[in-house]
N, C-alpha and C positions, 0 to 999 in steps of 0.2 A: 464386859461380860464378867458372871461371875460362875467360879466353878467350883462348885459344893465337894468339899473335901468327901473320899470313901465315895463320891459313887461309882454306879456302875458303869464299865463297861458300854458303848454303845450311850450313855447319856448325851443329847444333845445339849451344850452347852450355849451356843450361840449361833446369831445368823449372823451372813458377811455380806453385804448391800456394796454396790460401787454404783456413778454414773456414768455412763458415757455422754460426749456434747455429741456424735454420731449418730445420724435417728439409724433407725434398723440395726445396730448393732447388738451381738449377744455377747455377754461377758457369761468365761467361765472363772470356776475360783480352785485355788487349788492351796498347797505349801508343801515344800521338799524339808520344813526344818523337823532331826529328831524329836518330836520329844513324847510328852503321853496324849497328845491331840492330830485328828489326823480334818483336811475338808472334804466334805463329802456333798454335790452340787452346791453351795450356799451356807450348807448346815458345818458348823464344829461341833464336833463331837470326839468326846471320850475313846482313848485307845487302850489307858494301861493304867496303874494305880495313881491314881490323886493324893497323896499322902504327905499334909506338910510339915511334919517330921521329919522325914527321908528327899522331901523339896520344898522348900523355903518357897520359889517361884521357877516359872516358868516362862520365856520368851518364846513366843513364837510368832516368825513371820507366813503375812497372806500375802496373796497374788492372786489380782484380777487382771485376765488380761483379754483384749476385744478381738474379733472374727475378724475386722478388718486385714486389707493387702497394701503392708506391712503393719503385721499386729503388733498394738499398745500394750503396754501392762507399766501396770501400778501393783509394787507392797507399799507395806502397813508392818510395823511391830506392834501385838499384841504383850504386853506384861504382865504378869496375873504374881501376884504375890498374897 
């Protein structure tokens, strides 16, 4: 994913995807990292200023969770420079 500097709040900068080996499982995506990005559905959106002079990199942890019993989850760290 690329994040354009000074892009508008609400800009979609990426789409998350994951695969579940269990047939019929639905996945939800989330992030709990305090950054200028947020997950909405499977989209990563900008929620604050993206200014390289103020922030030379962003570390963002995205998580995919299935609706199984018990639910299983996987996370990945994304770094933007």
